N, C-alpha and C positions, 0 to 999 in steps of 0.2 A: 581628414579631421585632426590627425596627429600633428601634422605640420603647424596648422592654425593654433593648436593647443600649445605646442612648444613656443611658437612665436609670442603668444599672449603672455606665457609664463616668464619668458626672457625679458620682454618689454616691461612687464610688471615689475620685475626685480630691478631693471636699470632705472626706472622712473623713481622707485622708492629710494635707491641709493643715491641718485643724483639730488632728489629732494632733501634727503637727510644731510648730504654733504654741503649743500647750500645753506641749510638752517644751522649747522653747527661748526663749520669751519669759518674762522674770522676772515673778513674781507680785508683787502688792503686799503690803506689810507694814503692818498696823494697829497703832497704838501709842496707847493710850488711858491716860494716867497711868502707873501701875505696870504695867499689863497690856499685854503685846505679843503679838500673834497674827501668826504667819507662815505662808506655805503652802509645802508642800514642792516644790522645784524638780527638774526633770530628768525622766527617764524612769520614770513609774510604771506600774503594771499596766494601768490604765485607758488611759493613752496608748499603750502598746504594743498593746493590744487594738483600739484605734481604727485605728491605722496597719495592723494586720494585716488587719482587716475591710475597710479600703480596698484593700489589694492585692488580696484575694480577689474584691472587686467588680470592680476593673479587669481581673483575669484572666477572670472570667466573662463580663464584657461583651465581651472580646477573642475569646473562642473560641465564642460562640453563633453558629450557623450558620442560615441561612435554610431553611425547610422546602420 
C-alpha cells in the first residue's frame, strides 16, 4: 500500500503542477504572413479537469490506510 500511496501523491502533485503551468504560462502565438494563430490562455476545461484529478489523487493518496 505504501507504493500505491506514494504513486498517487506524486501523480497528484504532477497533475496539479502541469495544470497550473498550462493555466498561467502564456502560450506562443504563430504569425505566418497574413495568417496568425493564437492559443487560448487561462483556465480551460482541460486545465480545470487536470487540476481536479490531481487534487483527487492527492486526497486518495493521503487517506489510503495500511491493511
